[in-house]
C-alpha positions as CSV (number, residue, x, y, z in Angstrom):
1,X,164.1,135.3,85.6
2,X,163.5,135.5,89.5
3,X,161.5,137.2,91.8
4,X,162.4,137.1,95.5
5,X,159.2,136.7,98.2
6,X,156.8,136.3,95.4
7,X,153.4,135.2,97.0
8,X,153.5,132.1,94.7
9,X,157.0,130.9,95.0
10,X,158.1,127.9,92.8
11,X,161.9,127.4,94.2
12,X,163.4,127.9,97.6
13,X,167.0,128.0,99.1
14,X,167.7,126.8,102.6
15,X,168.8,130.2,104.6
16,X,169.7,128.2,107.9
17,X,173.4,128.5,107.2
18,X,173.6,132.1,105.9
19,X,171.5,133.8,108.7
20,X,174.0,135.1,110.7
21,X,175.9,136.6,108.0
22,X,172.6,138.1,106.3
23,X,171.9,139.8,109.5
24,X,175.3,141.4,109.5
25,X,174.6,142.3,106.0
26,X,171.9,144.1,106.7
27,X,173.0,146.3,110.3
28,X,175.8,147.7,107.9
29,X,172.9,149.8,106.8
30,X,172.3,150.8,110.0
31,X,171.5,154.9,109.3
32,X,168.6,153.4,106.8
33,X,167.0,151.5,109.5
34,X,166.9,153.9,111.8
35,X,165.1,156.0,109.5
36,X,162.8,153.0,108.4
37,X,161.7,152.3,112.7
38,X,162.1,153.2,115.9
39,X,162.4,149.6,116.9
40,X,166.2,148.6,117.7
41,X,167.9,148.2,114.4
42,X,169.1,144.3,115.2
43,X,166.0,143.4,116.7
44,X,164.5,144.9,113.5
45,X,166.6,142.7,111.2
46,X,166.5,139.8,112.8
47,X,162.6,139.7,113.1
48,X,162.1,140.7,109.4
49,X,164.6,137.9,108.2
50,X,163.1,135.5,110.7
51,X,159.4,136.7,109.5
52,X,160.4,136.3,106.0
53,X,162.4,132.8,105.9
54,X,159.2,131.3,107.6
55,X,156.8,132.4,106.0
56,X,157.0,129.6,103.3
57,X,159.1,127.0,105.0
58,X,156.2,124.6,105.5
59,X,155.9,124.5,101.4
60,X,160.3,123.6,101.3
61,X,160.0,120.7,103.7
62,X,159.6,122.9,107.2
63,X,163.0,124.8,107.3
64,X,163.9,128.5,106.6
65,X,164.4,129.5,102.9
66,X,164.6,132.6,100.8
67,X,161.8,131.7,98.4
68,X,161.3,132.9,95.0
69,X,159.5,132.4,91.7
70,X,161.1,131.4,88.7
71,X,159.5,132.9,85.3
72,X,160.8,132.0,81.7
73,X,161.6,133.9,79.1
């Protein structure tokens, strides 16, 4: 089982290539985003994704990454 954004990630997948696609995907949930924050939805999404993909980048070659912890059965 893989748990995303674990505080102790064991694995990572590069996030640079799909960043714009992720932004557009989250922006399709505009009503949710507008209820979540008073911030402009696109600004919020870009900040959220940038922060989360850089949080552990130093451990994974300095590149933006989606991190997860892998657990065995």
